[in-house]
C-alpha positions in Angstrom: -6.8 4.0 5.3 -5.7 3.1 1.8 -7.3 2.0 -1.5 -5.6 -0.4 -3.9 -5.4 1.5 -7.2 -8.6 0.9 -9.2 -7.0 1.1 -12.6 -3.5 1.9 -14.0 -3.0 5.6 -14.5 -5.7 6.8 -12.0 -4.2 9.0 -9.4 -5.2 12.2 -7.6 -2.5 14.3 -9.4 -2.6 12.7 -12.8 0.6 10.7 -12.3 0.8 7.7 -14.5 0.8 4.6 -12.3 1.8 1.1 -13.7 -0.5 -1.8 -13.0 2.1 -4.5 -12.3 2.7 -3.7 -8.6 0.1 -2.9 -5.9 -0.3 0.8 -5.2 -1.8 2.0 -2.0 -3.7 5.3 -1.7 -3.7 7.0 1.7 -6.4 9.3 2.9 -3.6 11.7 4.1 0.0 12.3 3.3 2.2 9.4 4.4 5.7 9.4 5.9 6.9 6.1 4.4 10.3 5.8 2.7 11.5 3.3 0.1 12.6 0.1 1.9 10.3 0.5 4.9 8.8 -2.8 6.1 5.1 -2.4 6.6 2.2 -4.6 7.8 -1.2 -4.3 6.0 -4.5 -5.3 7.4 -7.6 -4.8 5.2 -11.2 -4.3 6.4 -13.7 -7.2 6.2 -14.8 -6.3 2.6 -11.4 -7.1 1.1 -11.5 -8.8 -2.3 -7.9 -9.9 -2.2 -6.9 -11.2 1.3 -3.4 -12.0 -0.2 -2.7 -8.2 0.3 -2.8 -8.6 4.1 0.5 -9.2 5.9 4.1 -8.1 5.7 5.4 -6.1 2.7 8.0 -3.5 1.7 7.6 -0.1 0.3 9.4 -0.2 -3.0 8.5 3.2 -4.6 7.0 6.5 -3.5 4.6 7.6 -6.2 3.1 10.7 -4.6 2.7 12.0 -1.1 -0.5 9.9 -1.0 0.5 6.8 -2.9 3.1 4.1 -2.3 4.0 1.0 -4.3 4.6 -2.2 -2.4 6.4 -5.4 -3.4 3.2 -7.3 -4.1 1.7 -8.0 -7.6 -1.6 -6.2 -8.3 -4.2 -9.0 -8.6 -7.0 -6.9 -10.1 -9.5 -4.1 -9.5 -11.9 -3.8 -6.6 -14.2 -1.3 -4.9 -12.9 0.9 -2.1 -11.2 -1.3 0.6 -10.2 0.4 3.8 -7.7 -0.9 6.3 -4.4 0.0 8.0 -0.8 0.1 7.0 1.7 0.2 9.8 5.5 0.7 9.7 7.2 -2.2 11.4 9.1 -1.1 14.5 12.9 -0.8 14.4 12.9 -2.1 18.0 11.4 -5.4 17.0 14.8 -6.9 16.2 16.3 -5.6 19.5 13.8 -7.1 21.8 14.0 -10.8 22.4 
């Protein structure tokens, strides 16, 4: 599960987080790398459905937070969901 950052600068470890891009907070340490293609699917209580779909990890902020290539649209309450790494085999299978 992940949580879009509530406000700029709020992280578990005090890291300063800019508000211009969407940051996703995981409930456990992630294994994403910069450049990974991911698919996001939010739970039904999503405020910004624009966040669903294909994205790219553009920055690792902490072991729990990644930044994706999507502008942050605003604040919201906790929104759960899934973020999945796209398979490397996808391009190999017709």
